[in-house]
C-alpha positions in Angstrom: 0.0 0.0 0.0 1.1 3.5 -0.6 2.3 5.6 2.3 2.1 9.3 2.9 5.6 9.5 1.6 4.4 8.3 -1.8 1.1 10.3 -1.8 -0.4 10.2 -5.3 -1.5 13.2 -7.2 -4.7 15.0 -6.1 -6.8 17.6 -7.8 -5.3 21.1 -7.6 -6.7 24.5 -8.2 -4.5 25.8 -11.1 -3.5 29.4 -11.8 -3.7 29.8 -15.6 -1.1 32.7 -15.6 1.4 30.6 -13.7 0.8 27.5 -15.9 0.8 29.2 -19.3 3.6 28.3 -21.6 3.1 31.3 -23.9 1.4 32.1 -27.1 1.7 29.7 -30.1 4.4 30.5 -32.6 3.6 31.5 -36.2 2.8 28.7 -38.6 6.0 26.8 -39.2 7.4 26.5 -42.7 7.2 23.2 -44.4 10.2 21.0 -43.8 13.0 20.9 -46.3 15.1 18.0 -47.4 14.8 14.9 -45.3 11.9 16.4 -43.2 9.9 16.9 -46.3 10.6 13.3 -47.4 9.4 12.0 -44.0 6.0 13.9 -44.2 5.3 14.3 -47.8 1.5 14.3 -47.5 1.0 16.0 -44.2 0.4 19.8 -44.6 2.0 22.1 -42.1 -0.7 23.5 -39.7 1.5 25.2 -37.2 1.7 25.3 -33.4 -1.9 26.6 -33.0 -3.3 23.6 -34.8 -1.1 21.3 -32.8 -2.4 22.8 -29.6 -6.0 22.4 -30.7 -5.4 18.7 -31.4 -3.6 18.3 -28.1 -6.4 19.8 -26.1 -8.9 17.4 -27.7 -6.7 14.4 -27.1 -6.1 15.4 -23.5 -9.8 15.8 -23.0 -10.6 12.4 -24.5 -8.0 10.8 -22.2 -9.6 12.4 -19.2 -13.0 11.0 -20.4 -11.5 7.5 -20.7 -9.6 7.5 -17.4 -12.8 8.5 -15.5 -13.8 4.8 -15.8 -10.5 3.7 -14.3 -11.1 5.5 -11.0 -13.3 2.8 -9.5 -11.4 -0.3 -8.4 -12.4 -3.5 -10.1 -13.0 -6.8 -8.3 -9.7 -8.1 -7.1 -8.0 -4.7 -7.1 -7.2 -2.6 -4.0 -8.6 0.8 -3.4 -5.2 2.4 -4.2 -4.9 0.6 -7.6 -6.6 3.6 -9.4 -3.9 6.0 -8.2 -1.8 5.5 -11.4 -4.7 6.2 -13.6 -5.7 9.2 -11.5 -2.2 10.7 -11.8 -2.4 10.3 -15.6 -5.8 11.9 -15.6 -4.6 14.9 -13.6 -1.6 15.3 -15.9 -4.0 15.9 -18.7 -5.5 18.8 -16.7 -2.1 20.3 -16.2 -1.3 20.0 -19.9 -4.6 21.8 -20.9 -4.1 24.5 -18.4 -0.6 25.1 -19.7 -2.1 26.1 -23.1 -4.1 29.0 -21.6 -7.5 30.5 -21.9 -8.0 29.5 -25.5 -7.6 25.9 -24.5 -10.2 26.3 -21.7 -12.6 27.9 -24.2 -12.1 24.9 -26.5 -12.8 22.6 -23.6 -16.1 24.4 -22.8 -17.1 24.2 -26.5 -16.6 20.5 -26.6 -18.4 19.6 -23.4 -21.8 18.8 -24.9 -22.1 16.6 -28.0 -25.1 18.0 -30.0 -25.9 14.6 -31.5 -25.4 12.0 -28.8 -25.1 11.9 -24.9 -21.5 11.6 -23.9 -21.1 11.4 -20.1 -17.3 10.9 -20.3 -16.9 14.2 -22.3 -19.2 16.0 -19.8 -17.1 14.8 -16.9 -13.8 15.7 -18.6 -14.9 19.2 -19.6 -16.4 20.1 -16.2 -13.6 18.6 -14.2 -11.0 20.5 -16.3 -12.9 23.8 -15.9 -13.5 23.1 -12.2 -9.8 22.8 -11.5 -8.9 26.4 -12.6 -8.9 29.0 -9.9 -11.1 32.1 -9.7 -14.6 32.8 -11.0 -13.9 33.4 -14.7 -15.2 30.0 -15.7 -18.1 29.7 -13.4 -20.7 30.7 -16.0 -19.6 28.1 -18.6 -19.4 25.6 -15.8 -23.0 26.3 -14.8 -24.2 26.4 -18.3 -22.7 23.0 -19.1 -23.9 21.6 -15.8 -27.5 22.7 -16.5 -27.4 21.3 -20.1 -26.0 18.0 -19.0 -28.4 17.5 -16.0 -31.5 18.5 -18.0 -30.9 16.3 -21.1 -29.6 12.8 -19.9 -29.2 10.9 -16.6 -25.8 9.6 -17.5 -24.5 13.1 -18.3 -26.2 14.3 -15.1 -24.3 11.8 -13.0 -21.0 12.7 -14.8 -21.6 16.4 -14.2 -22.3 15.8 -10.5 -19.2 13.6 -10.2 -16.9 16.2 -11.9 -18.0 19.2 -9.8 -18.0 17.1 -6.6 -14.3 16.3 -7.2 -13.0 19.5 -8.8 -10.6 21.6 -6.9 -11.8 25.2 -7.2 -13.7 26.2 -4.1 -15.6 28.8 -6.1 -17.5 26.0 -7.9 -19.9 25.9 -4.9 -20.7 29.6 -5.4 -21.6 28.9 -9.1 -23.8 25.9 -8.3 -25.6 27.2 -5.2 -28.3 29.2 -7.1 -29.5 26.0 -8.6 -30.8 24.9 -5.3 -33.9 26.9 -6.1 -34.2 26.0 -9.7 -37.7 25.0 -11.0 -36.3 21.8 -12.4 -36.1 19.1 -9.7 -33.3 17.3 -11.4 -31.1 20.4 -11.1 -32.0 21.0 -7.5 -31.1 17.4 -6.7 -27.8 17.6 -8.6 -26.9 20.8 -6.9 -27.6 19.3 -3.5 -25.3 16.3 -4.3 -22.5 18.5 -5.5 -22.6 20.9 -2.5 -23.0 18.0 0.0 -20.0 16.2 -1.3 -18.0 19.4 -1.1 -19.3 20.0 2.5 -20.7 23.3 1.1 -24.4 22.6 1.7 -25.5 24.9 4.5 -27.8 23.6 7.2 -30.6 25.9 6.1 -30.2 24.7 2.5 -30.3 21.1 3.7 -33.5 21.8 5.6 -35.1 23.4 2.5 -34.1 20.3 0.5 -35.7 18.0 3.1 -39.0 19.9 2.6 -38.9 19.5 -1.2 -41.8 17.7 -2.9 -39.6 15.8 -5.3 -38.2 12.4 -4.3 -34.9 12.9 -6.1 -34.2 16.0 -4.1 -35.1 14.2 -0.9 -32.8 11.3 -1.8 -29.9 13.7 -2.5 -30.5 15.5 0.8 -30.5 12.3 2.9 -27.1 11.4 1.5 -25.5 14.6 2.9 -23.3 14.5 5.9 -25.0 15.9 9.0 -22.1 15.9 11.3 -22.1 19.7 11.7 -25.9 20.1 11.9 -28.1 20.5 14.9 -29.0 17.0 16.0 -32.6 17.7 17.1 -33.4 19.6 13.9 -32.0 16.8 11.8 -34.2 14.3 13.7 -37.3 16.3 13.1 -36.4 16.7 9.4 -35.8 13.0 8.9 -39.0 11.7 10.7 -41.3 12.1 7.8 -38.9 10.1 5.5 -38.6 7.3 8.1 -42.3 6.7 7.6 -42.3 7.2 3.8 -43.9 4.8 1.4 -40.7 4.7 -0.7 -38.3 1.9 0.3 -35.3 3.7 -1.1 -36.0 6.9 0.8 -36.6 5.0 4.0 -33.3 3.2 3.6 -31.5 6.5 3.0 -33.2 8.1 6.0 -32.2 5.1 8.2 -28.6 5.5 7.1 -28.7 9.2 7.8 -30.0 8.4 11.3 -27.2 5.9 11.8 -24.6 8.6 11.4 -26.2 10.6 14.2 -27.4 7.6 16.2 -30.9 9.1 16.3 -33.3 7.2 18.6 -36.3 7.6 16.2 -34.3 6.1 13.3 -33.1 3.2 15.5 -36.7 2.5 16.6 -37.9 2.5 13.0 -35.1 0.2 11.9 -36.2 -2.2 14.7 -39.9 -1.9 13.9 -39.3 -2.7 10.2 -36.9 -5.5 11.0 -39.8 -7.2 13.0 -42.6 -6.6 10.5 -40.9 -6.3 7.1 -37.3 -7.5 7.4 -36.7 -7.6 3.7 -37.6 -3.9 3.3 -35.2 -0.9 3.3 -32.2 -3.1 4.4 -33.6 -2.6 7.9 -31.9 -5.5 9.8 -28.4 -4.4 8.6 -29.2 -0.7 9.3 -30.3 -1.8 12.8 -27.0 -3.6 13.3 -25.0 -0.6 12.1 -26.4 1.5 15.0 -24.2 -0.7 17.2 -26.4 -1.6 20.1 -25.5 -5.0 21.4 -29.0 -5.4 22.8 -30.4 -5.8 19.3 -28.8 -9.3 19.1 -32.1 -10.8 20.4 -34.1 -9.2 17.5 -31.5 -10.5 14.9 -31.6 -13.9 16.5 -35.3 -13.9 16.0 -34.7 -13.5 12.3 -32.0 -16.2 12.2 -34.4 -18.6 13.9 -37.3 -17.9 11.5 -38.1 -18.8 7.9 -36.7 -15.4 7.0 -33.3 -16.3 8.3 -31.3 -15.2 5.2 -32.3 -11.6 6.0 -30.5 -11.7 9.3 -27.1 -13.2 8.2 -25.3 -10.0 7.2 -26.9 -8.1 10.1 -25.4 -10.7 12.5 -21.9 -10.3 11.1 -22.2 -6.5 11.3 -23.5 -6.4 14.9 -20.7 -8.7 16.1 -22.4 -10.4 19.0 -21.1 -13.8 20.0 -24.6 -14.7 21.2 -25.5 -15.1 17.5 -22.6 -17.6 16.7 -24.6 -20.7 17.8 -27.5 -19.6 15.6 -25.2 -19.1 12.6 -23.6 -22.5 13.2 -27.0 -24.1 13.3 -27.8 -22.6 9.9 -24.4 -23.8 8.6 -25.6 -27.3 9.3 -28.6 -27.1 7.0 -28.5 -29.4 4.0 -30.5 -27.1 1.7 -28.1 -24.2 1.6 -27.2 -22.6 -1.8 -23.5 -21.8 -2.3 -24.3 -18.1 -1.8 -26.1 -18.7 1.5 -23.3 -20.9 2.8 -20.7 -18.3 1.9 -22.8 -15.6 3.6 -23.0 -17.6 6.8 -19.3 -18.4 6.8 -18.5 -14.7 6.2 -20.7 -13.7 9.1 -19.1 -16.2 11.4 -15.6 -14.9 10.4 -16.7 -11.3 10.8 -17.7 -12.0 14.4 -15.0 -14.5 15.6 -12.1 -14.1 13.2 -11.8 -18.0 13.4 -11.5 -19.5 10.0 -11.4 -23.0 11.6 -15.2 -22.6 12.3 -15.9 -22.9 8.6 -13.2 -25.2 7.4 -14.7 -28.5 8.6 -18.2 -29.9 9.0 -20.9 -28.3 11.1 -20.5 -30.7 14.1 -16.8 -30.0 14.2 -17.4 -26.3 14.1 -19.8 -26.5 17.1 -17.1 -28.4 19.0 -14.5 -25.8 18.2 -16.7 -23.0 19.2 -17.6 -24.6 22.5 -13.8 -24.6 23.3 -13.3 -21.0 22.1 -16.4 -19.3 23.3 -15.1 -18.6 26.8 -12.5 -16.2 25.4 -15.2 -13.9 24.2 -17.6 -11.6 26.2 -21.3 -11.4 25.6 -21.5 -7.7 26.3 -18.9 -6.7 23.7 -19.2 -6.4 19.9 -16.5 -8.1 17.9 -15.1 -7.6 14.4 -13.0 -10.6 13.2 -12.3 -11.6 16.8 -11.3 -8.2 18.1 -13.4 -6.0 20.4 -15.0 -3.5 18.1 -13.8 0.0 18.6 -12.9 3.0 16.4 -9.4 1.8 15.8 -10.6 -1.6 14.6 -13.0 0.2 12.2 -10.2 2.5 11.1 -7.9 -0.4 10.4 -10.7 -1.9 8.2 -11.1 1.4 6.4 -7.3 1.3 5.5 -7.4 -2.4 4.4 -6.4 -2.7 0.7 -9.4 -4.7 -0.3 -13.0 -3.5 -0.2 -15.4 -1.9 -2.6 -16.3 1.7 -2.4 -19.7 0.9 -0.9 -18.2 -1.4 1.8 -15.6 1.2 2.8 -18.3 3.9 2.9 -20.3 1.7 5.3 -17.2 1.3 7.5 -17.0 5.1 7.8 -20.7 5.2 8.6 -20.1 2.8 11.4 -17.4 5.1 12.6 -19.8 8.0 12.5 -22.3 6.0 14.6 -19.5 5.0 17.1 -18.4 8.6 17.5 -21.8 10.2 17.3 -20.7 11.9 14.1 -17.6 13.5 15.5 -15.2 11.5 13.2 -13.8 13.6 10.3 -15.2 13.4 6.8 -14.2 10.6 4.5 -15.4 9.5 1.0 -14.4 6.3 -0.8 -15.4 8.1 -4.0 -12.6 10.8 -3.7 -9.3 10.5 -5.5 -6.9 8.1 -3.8 -4.6 10.9 -2.6 -7.6 12.7 -1.1 -8.7 9.5 0.7 -5.2 9.2 2.2 -5.3 12.7 3.4 -8.8 12.2 4.9 -7.5 9.0 6.7 -4.6 11.0 8.2 -7.0 13.5 9.6 -9.1 10.7 11.1 -6.0 9.2 12.6 -4.9 12.5 14.1 -8.4 13.1 15.4 -8.5 9.7 17.1 -5.0 10.3 18.7 -6.2 13.6 20.0 -9.5 12.2 21.2 -7.7 9.4 22.9 -5.3 11.8 24.7 -8.2 13.9 25.9 -10.4 10.9 26.9 -8.0 8.0 27.5 -10.8 5.7 28.8 -13.2 6.5 26.0 -14.8 3.4 24.5 -17.0 2.7 21.5 -20.6 3.7 22.2 -22.9 0.8 22.6 
């Protein structure tokens, strides 16, 4: 894994005047002698034409490399760093060619004939990494066009402006929070939320919006700096909403603040409709060891598959015998068997429990159980605290979604005091975020040396 000493490149806010290599030279004369023989059929077009082609090629490269930012199965989360460095090098190259190059980028952003999410991402990300306000209008115009005409381009536009380096981007996008088009309001909420530039008052307005896409965007925002009671009041209507996806998002928002109403709703849904809104797993992520009895009820019912992942997340050893009993079933699919084994390992850290037959596993657990405590949550055999979660966050393997869930568990454990992190940021930004988390934990430990994970 990379270390802070080998920190990969991160998006930077570029000063065009400082980057500029100078005006293009006059058109070069055609080569003479051997040079003319090498390129007999290529007309000389001069430096300006060369620069024009270079900008287009760099922009195309950024569009392609966007897809390389998400780790594939079997890759580590730092694998994309090389592609990200190459992507950012294209930004530097375009910026070095000055304002004409940026104007060309803006003109190429929207393909008049076909939707091109990669091109939208590339153009907005390039423009969003140039300092100052000079490019805010073209940024906003491109953003509006992309969001209004195609969902793929809308997602690309949100991604680009969420990640771009110029802090003024938030200023240009903020007026769209009140746009008549719901898709633009939702997109603006997502960009500002990712940039931690969505004010509490703007969040509250979004939470009162009549459109489901705006509500979904708002529930994904970090609430760590917001008033806890006000957040709870704003989330309550969504916790009882008819939309499964909105309820799930509201539950997850409640996890980050450990809201009592959200926990109660997760428990109620887990009892009545456990297959709805991912409620059992959300319940487990709140981290209350007392919820083991409810999850055991699921494991011992015909709906047992819905409780397996929740059991592994909660980490209570009281659930190990129930998981071992399930492992002895003769009608398990390969996926179900793997899920049970994963949950057992997530709790105990004992691979021997799943390496033999079910009877042997029960014997082994009977010998090992006394080394665990019933009043403690475990993750792979270690008492679950912030440092164990942080270690999991740094682990090389893990999808973006899985690592984002780990940070959400850290939010719950710290009651939203842990610093910001996003698995969707550039690798270098993630590393910087993890260093801030590590420093925060060291500082919190020095101030509260006996502090434990909240249960």
